[in-house]
Every structure is written in structure tokens, then in C-alpha cells.
C-alpha positions as CSV (number, residue, x, y, z in Angstrom):
1,I,-0.1,0.2,0.2
2,E,2.7,2.6,0.7
3,L,4.9,2.1,-2.2
4,I,1.5,2.2,-4.4
5,D,0.6,5.2,-2.4
6,E,4.2,6.8,-3.0
7,K,4.9,5.9,-6.7
8,I,1.0,6.2,-8.3
9,V,-1.7,7.5,-6.0
10,G,0.3,10.6,-4.3
11,P,1.7,12.4,-7.9
12,I,-1.5,11.8,-9.3
13,I,-3.5,13.7,-6.1
14,Q,-0.4,16.2,-6.5
15,A,-1.3,17.1,-10.1
16,M,-4.9,17.4,-9.5
17,Q,-3.9,19.9,-6.8
18,E,-2.0,21.7,-8.5
19,H,-4.0,22.1,-11.2
20,N,-6.8,23.0,-8.3
21,L,-9.7,20.0,-9.8
22,D,-12.0,18.8,-8.3
23,Y,-11.6,14.7,-8.5
24,K,-12.6,11.5,-6.3
25,V,-10.0,8.7,-5.9
26,M,-11.1,4.8,-4.5
27,V,-8.1,2.9,-3.9
28,L,-8.5,-0.8,-3.1
29,P,-6.8,-4.6,-3.8
30,D,-8.4,-6.8,-6.0
31,H,-7.8,-9.6,-3.0
32,A,-6.4,-9.9,0.1
33,T,-3.3,-11.8,1.0
34,P,-2.0,-11.9,4.7
35,I,1.6,-11.9,5.4
36,C,1.1,-14.5,7.5
37,K,-0.4,-16.7,5.0
38,R,1.3,-16.2,1.8
39,T,-2.0,-16.8,-0.3
40,H,-5.0,-15.2,-1.3
41,T,-7.8,-15.3,1.5
42,S,-11.2,-14.4,1.1
43,D,-10.8,-11.7,3.9
44,P,-12.4,-8.0,3.1
45,V,-10.0,-6.0,1.5
46,P,-9.3,-2.7,2.7
47,F,-10.5,0.1,0.6
48,L,-10.3,4.2,0.6
49,F,-12.8,6.3,-1.2
50,Y,-12.0,10.3,-0.9
51,S,-13.3,13.6,-2.8
52,S,-11.7,16.5,-3.2
53,A,-15.0,18.2,-3.0
54,R,-15.7,17.3,0.7
55,E,-14.4,17.9,3.8
56,Y,-13.5,14.7,6.0
57,E,-12.8,14.3,9.6
58,S,-11.1,11.4,10.9
59,D,-9.3,9.9,13.7
60,I,-7.9,7.1,11.6
61,P,-4.1,7.7,11.4
62,C,-3.2,6.1,8.4
63,F,-4.9,3.9,5.9
64,D,-3.6,0.0,6.2
65,E,-5.3,-3.5,6.8
66,E,-5.5,-2.8,10.4
67,N,-7.0,0.7,10.5
68,A,-9.8,-0.1,7.7
69,K,-11.0,-3.5,9.7
70,E,-11.4,-1.5,12.9
71,T,-13.6,1.2,10.8
72,G,-16.4,-2.0,10.9
73,V,-17.3,-0.5,7.1
74,F,-18.0,-3.4,5.0
75,V,-18.9,-3.6,1.1
76,A,-20.5,-7.1,0.2
């Protein structure tokens, strides 16, 4: 997640902000692959949805698997 954020999502968002454009971003993997199991699982995948047109308040410190799980937000 950190590498994708640094190399892909971060530069795209930075360019959108530099051009003062409204944008929406949804970031998610296609499947869960817990490191401890080293294979795909049916676990829920973390996702992030953001719209530059809205203001957000959150006490979630960062986007990662554990924080996503703790929100209790799941899409079936």
C-alpha cells in the first residue's frame, strides 16, 4: 500500500491539486493476501474513497489493513 501511495496515488493527487481540479479517488486491492498466510484469502480488502469536494474528519491515523478493519465499514 505504501509503495502504491508513493509512486502512483501520491503523484496523481499532487497533480490534481496543483491544477485546482475536483477529483475522486478510490484505492483498493483486488484480493487479500495476508503476509502470515502468503496466499490469497477471502478476507475483506481495505479500501479508501476520497472526494476533494468534501471535507472529512477522521481519527484514523493512516490507511492500512488494520485501521480499515477497525472502522467496521464493509461492502458486500
